[in-house]
C-alpha positions in Angstrom: -71.6 3.1 -2.4 -74.8 3.7 -1.0 -75.5 6.5 1.5 -75.4 4.2 4.9 -72.1 3.2 3.5 -70.4 6.5 3.2 -69.8 7.8 7.0 -69.7 11.6 5.6 -73.9 10.7 4.2 -75.5 13.2 6.6 -77.7 10.8 8.9 -74.4 9.9 9.8 -73.1 12.5 10.2 -76.1 13.1 12.6 -75.8 9.9 14.8 -72.5 10.3 15.2 -72.9 14.1 16.3 -74.9 12.9 18.3 -77.9 14.7 17.1 -80.5 11.7 16.2 -80.4 8.2 17.0 -80.0 5.1 14.5 -83.5 4.3 14.7 -84.7 7.9 14.3 -82.4 7.7 11.0 -83.7 4.3 10.2 -87.4 6.1 10.8 -86.6 8.5 8.5 -85.1 7.3 6.0 -88.0 4.9 5.8 -91.1 7.5 5.6 -88.6 9.1 2.6 -88.7 5.9 1.1 -92.1 5.7 1.2 -93.3 8.8 0.6 -94.8 9.9 -2.4 -93.3 13.5 -1.8 -89.5 13.4 -3.3 -87.9 14.7 0.0 -84.4 15.7 1.5 -83.6 13.7 4.0 -83.2 16.6 6.7 -86.3 17.9 5.6 -88.2 14.4 6.9 -86.1 14.9 10.3 -86.9 18.2 10.9 -90.7 17.3 10.0 -90.4 14.8 11.7 -89.1 16.9 15.1 -86.1 14.7 14.9 -84.1 17.7 14.9 -83.7 21.1 14.2 -83.3 22.9 11.2 -80.1 24.6 12.5 -78.4 21.3 13.4 -78.7 20.1 9.8 -77.1 24.1 9.2 -74.7 22.0 10.6 -74.3 18.3 9.8 -74.3 19.5 6.1 -71.5 22.3 7.3 -69.2 19.1 8.9 -70.0 17.0 6.5 -69.2 19.2 3.7 -65.4 19.7 5.2 -65.4 16.1 5.9 -65.3 15.2 2.0 -63.4 18.3 0.9 -60.5 17.0 3.5 -60.6 20.3 5.5 -60.0 18.1 9.5 -59.6 21.0 11.2 -62.5 22.5 9.7 -64.7 19.4 10.4 -63.6 19.2 14.3 -64.8 23.2 14.8 -68.3 22.0 12.7 -68.8 19.7 15.2 -67.4 21.4 18.5 -69.6 24.4 17.4 -73.0 21.8 16.6 -71.8 20.5 20.4 -72.0 23.9 21.5 -75.0 25.2 19.7 -77.1 22.1 21.0 -75.8 22.6 25.0 -78.0 19.2 25.9 -76.7 17.7 29.0 -73.3 17.7 31.1 -70.4 16.7 28.2 -72.0 17.3 25.4 -68.9 18.7 23.4 -67.3 16.3 24.3 -69.0 13.2 22.6 -69.2 15.5 19.6 -66.1 16.3 19.7 -64.7 12.2 20.7 -67.7 11.3 17.4 -66.1 13.9 15.0 -62.4 12.8 15.7 -64.0 9.4 14.9 -65.7 10.4 11.9 -62.5 11.8 10.5 -60.2 8.5 11.6 -63.3 6.5 8.8 -63.3 9.1 6.8 -60.1 10.1 5.5 -58.4 6.0 6.3 -56.0 7.3 8.3 -54.4 6.7 11.4 -54.0 10.3 12.5 -55.5 11.7 15.6 -57.9 14.4 14.3 -57.6 17.4 15.0 -59.5 19.4 17.0 -60.0 22.8 19.0 -58.1 20.8 22.0 -54.8 20.2 20.7 -55.2 23.3 18.4 -55.1 25.4 21.4 -52.2 23.0 22.8 -50.7 23.6 19.8 -50.1 20.4 18.2 -52.5 17.6 16.2 -52.1 17.2 12.4 -50.0 19.6 10.1 
């Protein structure tokens, strides 16, 4: 499976979290592929000013949780990123919704993703 087909790839996680756009991801991947240096995608994104190092760290944390199948940690990582960024009104809700979509895509299940709100209500996947 290539990175562009993997819903847990760093670029797609950042897009789903609303940190970067699909166009920014395409541009960064092009720069990475055309570079004479071996650069990690996160380094290219930060160098181009598309995101901050902290965004990459939060996305990697969410990515690792997704790959380990830990829905609660992933949902919390998405929420933490949204709180950290405080970009616009509703950013946290969009990030949580995006995280829920990512969890459903990565897990291949129709189960509702565990979000901080569901945890607070005492419901969700157990």
